[in-house]
N, C-alpha and C positions, 0 to 999 in steps of 0.2 A: 504494500499500500504506499503510495506517495505521501510524503509529509511536506507541509509548507515550511520553508526555512524560517528560522527565527530572525529577529533583528540583528543587524550588524551594529555593534556598540563602538562608536568612535569617540575616544576621550582626547581632548585637546586642551591642556592646561593654559595655553597661550592664545586661545581664540579671541581674547579681548584685545589683543595687540593688533595694530594695523599692519598691512603689508606682509610680504613673505610668501614663499611658496608652500609653507605649512598650511596656511588658510586655504590656498587654492586646491591642494590635495584633499583637504577635509571636505570641501564643497563637491569636488568631483566624485569622491568615494560615496558620499551621502546620496548623490544623484544616481550613482550606478547601482545602489542597493536600496530601493524605495522604502523598505521596511527597516530604516536605520534609526538609531538613537544617538544623538550627539550630546555628550556630557562636557559642558564648558563651565568650570567652577566660578569664573568671573564674568560670565556672559559672553556676548559676541561683539566684535568690532563692527563699525559702520560698514566696513568693506565686505562683511559676510551677510549683507541683506539678501542676496540671492538664496543663501542657505536657509535663512529665516522664512523665506517664501516657499521653500520646497516642501516635500511631503515628509521630511525628517522630523522626528520628535526631538525637542531640545530641552535638556535639563540644565538650566542656567543657575547652578547652586546645588548644595547637598540635599539629598532626600533621605530622611530617616535620621534618628537620633545619633547613631554611631558615626554616620557620615558628617553630621553637624559638629560633633565633638572633634573629630580628626581634622576638619577644615579649620575650626577655631584654633586648634593647636598649631596647625601650619601657619596661620596668620600671625600668632604670637611669635613663632620662630622667625618668620620673616622680619618682624620688627626688631627682634634681638640681633639678627644678622645685619640689618641696615644700621642699627646704632653702633655695632661693632666696627663696621666698615668705616663709619665716620670717625670713630674714636682712634682707630689704629692705622690711619692712612700713612703716617710718617714712617719712613724707613728706619728711624731710630729704634723702633720696636723690633724685638726678635722675630725672625720669619715665622716661627710657630704660632706666635700671637697674631701676626698679620693674617695668617691663614685661617685662624679659628672662625671668623665670621662666615667664610665661604663653606666651612664644614657644616655650620648651622643651616646655611642655604640648602645644602644637600638634604638635610633632614627635613626642612620645610617642604621641599619639592616631593620628597617621599610621602609625607603626611597628606599632601594635596592629592597625590595619585591614589593613596589608600582611600581617601574620602570619595574620590570619583569612582573607584572600583566598588565601594559599598553602595553608591548610588546606582551603578549598573546592576549590581546583584539584586537590588530591590525592584527596579523598574523593568529589567529584562532578564529574568531568571532562566530563560531558555534561549539565550542569545546564540546566534550563529557564530559569533566571534566577539571577543572583547579586546580592543586594541588601544594602547596608548600611543598616540601619533608622535608626540614630542616628549620622550621619556627621560627621566633622570639617568645620569651616567653611573649612579651608584645605588646601593641599598635595594637591589632588585628583589631579593627575598623578603626583605622587610615589607616592601609595598604589597607583595602577594599575601604575606601573612596577615597584615592588618586589613588589607582590602577583602580578604576572604573569598577570592574568586581567581581561578587561573586566568592568565592573560598573555597577549603578545605585546611587545614593547619595541618601538623603533628608537634606537639609540643613535643619534646623528653624529656625535663626536664625544671625545673625552677631554674635557677642559679642566675640571677640578678633580684631582686625585684624593683618595681617602687618607686621612690621618688616623692615628690609633684608635680614638674613641668611635669613630664611624666604622672602621674596620671591625671592631669588636661587635658592634650592632649587627654588621653583616654576617659575622660568624655565627651569632646566636640564631639567625634566621636562615642559615645555609640550606637546611632541608627544604625550605620553601622555595628555593631557587628552581627546584624541579617543576614547579607549577608555572614556570615562565619560559617563553622562548623569546630571545632577543633577536630583533631583525636589524641587520647592520648594513648600511647602504653601500659600503665598499669593503674590499679585502683589507685595506689598511685599518679601517675602524674595527673590523673583526679581529685583527691581530692585537690591537690595543686592548679591546675588551676581554679577549681570551687570556691575555697575559695577566690582567688584573682580576679576572673572575673565571678561573679554569673549570669550575663546576657549573657554570651557566651555559645552557644550551643556546647556540646562536646560529643564524643562517644569514647569508649575504643576500640582501634584496634591496634594490633601489627604492627610494621613497617616493620620488616624484612620479606622477602618472600623466599619461597623455589623454587630455580631455577632448582632443579632436577639434579644438577651436583655433585653427591656423589663421594667420593674418590674411586678409583679402587685399586685392589691388585697390579697392575703394578706400580701405583703411590706410593704406600706404600714401595714396594721393592726399587724403585729408590730413594726415599727420605731417607731411612735408609742407603743406600749406599753413598748418597751424604754427609750425616753427619757422616759417618763412625761409625754407631751405630750397634754393633753386633746383630745378630738375636735373641740371648737369653738374651739380655739386656733389661731393661725397660726405657722408656722415657716419660717425660711429657712436654707439651709446655705451655708457659706463654706469651700470645699474647696481644698486645696493650700497649699504653703509660701508664706510672706509674703516674696516675692522683690522686689528693687527696682522691677520694672516693675508690681507690683501697687499699687493705690491704697488702701492701708489707711487712710490719713489721712482720706480722704472718708468712708469707712464709719464710722470712729471718730466723726467729727463728726456724721454723720447719725444714728447710734444714740443720741447724746446729745440729739437734738431730737425723738425719738419721742414721740407723745402717746397711743399705744395699746400694749398689751402685745404682745411678740413674742419667740418662742423663736428663739435663734440657735445653730446647731450649727456648731462650728469643727473642722475636721479637716485635719491637715497637719503639715509640718515644713519649715523652722523657723517658729516662732511667737514673738511678742513677749509675754513674761509680764507686762510692766508694762501693756500695752494690755489684755490679758485681765483683769487685776485691776481695771482701771478699768471695763471692761464689766460685770463682776460687781456693781459698785456702782450701776449705772444703774437707775433706778426701773422702767422699762418693759422691761428686757431680762432674759430668762431664758436664761442661757448654758450650753451643754453643749459640753465640749471632748473631742476624741478625738485625742490627739497621734499623728502619723504617723511613719513610713509604716505603712500598714495593709493588711491582706489585702483582696482583691476583695469578699469577703462583707461585711466591715465597711463598706467604702465604699458598697456598695449599700444597706446599712442606713441610713447617714447620708442619702443622696439620698432613700431612700424615706420617711423621716420628715419631709421638707421639703415645704412647699407651693410653694417656688420655690428655685432656685439663684441665688446672688448673685455676680456676677462684675464686679469693678471694676479697670480698668487705667488707667495713665497715658495721656494723649493721645499718639497717634502710634505706639503699639505695634501692629505689624501682623503679628506672627507668629500661627500657628494657636493657638486656645485649646482645649486638650484638655478644659477644664471645660465650655465651650459645646458641644462635640461630645458629651461625656458626657451632658449634660442632654437633648440631642435624641434620642440613641439609647435612653436609659432611659425617656423620657417624663416629664421634670420641667420645669415652667415656668421661664422665665429672667427675671431682672432683671439687666440688663447695661448698662455704661457705653458711651457712643457714642465710644469711643476709636479705632475703626478704621472708616474710611468704607466699605470693602468689606463688612465684617461688618454694619455698621448697615444698609446697603442690602438685604442678604439678610433681616434680621430685621424691617425696617419693614413693618408691616401683618400680621405673624404674630400670631394671637390668643394664642399661648402665650409671647410675649416682651414685656417692658416695657423700653424704652430710657430712660436718663436721661443728661443731659449730663455729660461727664467733669468731674471736680473740682467737682461741684455737690451739696454735702451737703443743701441745703434740698430740692431736687427729689427726691433719693433718700429723704430722710425721709418726704416726702409719699407717695412711691410705696410705701414699706414700710407706712405707716399705712393705705393703701388696701387692703392685703391683707386687712384685717379684714372689709371689706365686699364686696370684689370681687377675688378671686384670678384670675390668668390661667388660661386653659384649659390642659389637659395636651396636650403635643405628640402628634400622631397618628403613625401609621407612616410618613407621608410627610416628617416633619420632618428626618430625616437628609439626604434628597435636597435639601431646601431650602437646606442648608448646603454642598452639594457633596460630602457624604460617601457613599461607595459600600459596598455589601455586601462582606463579606470575600472571597467567592468571585469577585466581579467585579474586586476590587482585585488578587487573585492572578493572574487572567488578564490584567489590564492589565500587570502586572510582566513576565509571560512574553512578551507580545506586544512590549512596549517593548525587552526584551532581545534578542528576535529581530531587530528592526529595527536595533539597535546592531550585532549581529554581522554582519548582511548589509551594513551600511554599511562596516564594517571590511574585509570580504571584497572589496567593490568597490574600495576604496582600494588594496588590494594588487595588483589586476590591472593 
């Protein structure tokens, strides 16, 4: 007898924040699985209004007394962490003390996840899958133990490592790690997580999904007109906040060495105003700035106006690039640094990608100059698959299948 699949539970602790491909993936997955439940402990950002209008159920806050207590504890921990970060900013403090607030942040995130899992357990006891889309990089077993439900968790990167007290908490809940499967977007992230958590089951799975909404010629024409970019001019876009792993210094040096005019569209937050002021003065750069976070429609406008998306990261950064995935799914050519050997291998030979050596402004400047005479081809419909990206419906089915495997494994263990 056929059974109707249960809801797909999508937990996004950062759904209240604007911008980012996390929110886009959340929307695409919810649309691909109509009987979905979105758990957003702090509500939804304005940019997620399409999700609010969809058929997905939304739990904007804790449901049930246990979830409420856990979330209240998480908020208290967040306040302690924020106070500690303000108090211990000076480098005169020992490193262990400066790191302490970030350890409290790990605990706060864990408690938030546990509250969301408790909410999922109450609202969707027969879920097809329970997935944390932006998961904490630590305390996996503690979240499962306090949350009371098996789950999948996307761990995008490892930023904060565990100090002794947090490691001790993790050891106490190590048996509960068997109730979790970590989904890791790249092999490099898998290696980091496996080294830190050898007992945690993990699988490599890209996070970004292909929603099938490629840019149209009409969007490109409208975008060029909106930014007053002539039809015969060339433009690149630089999207996303200028975080420490981004190689803005190489871009800065390359733009100063251009020999042909180039329109540069910068969109994101945070940005460095001093660098932007310098770019405004460069003779061959026509700068357009769109401070973020921005709505999806504005982001599409920025991508549509560009002849290529420029992505530069420092060598060795091996986490998934949402910007590279965006370019492939939207149909925007790429100019990207060879910072990640796995990504470079996938892009080598693609007619829509141009690779340049990391931290090499001379080669980047020459690559940008060549846009005037020979722009890369636009990525075709097969480009997302070349990067390992899956359609949203296929990703949703994978999550359901993986969760079923997890539940069966746990059932066998109990016998």
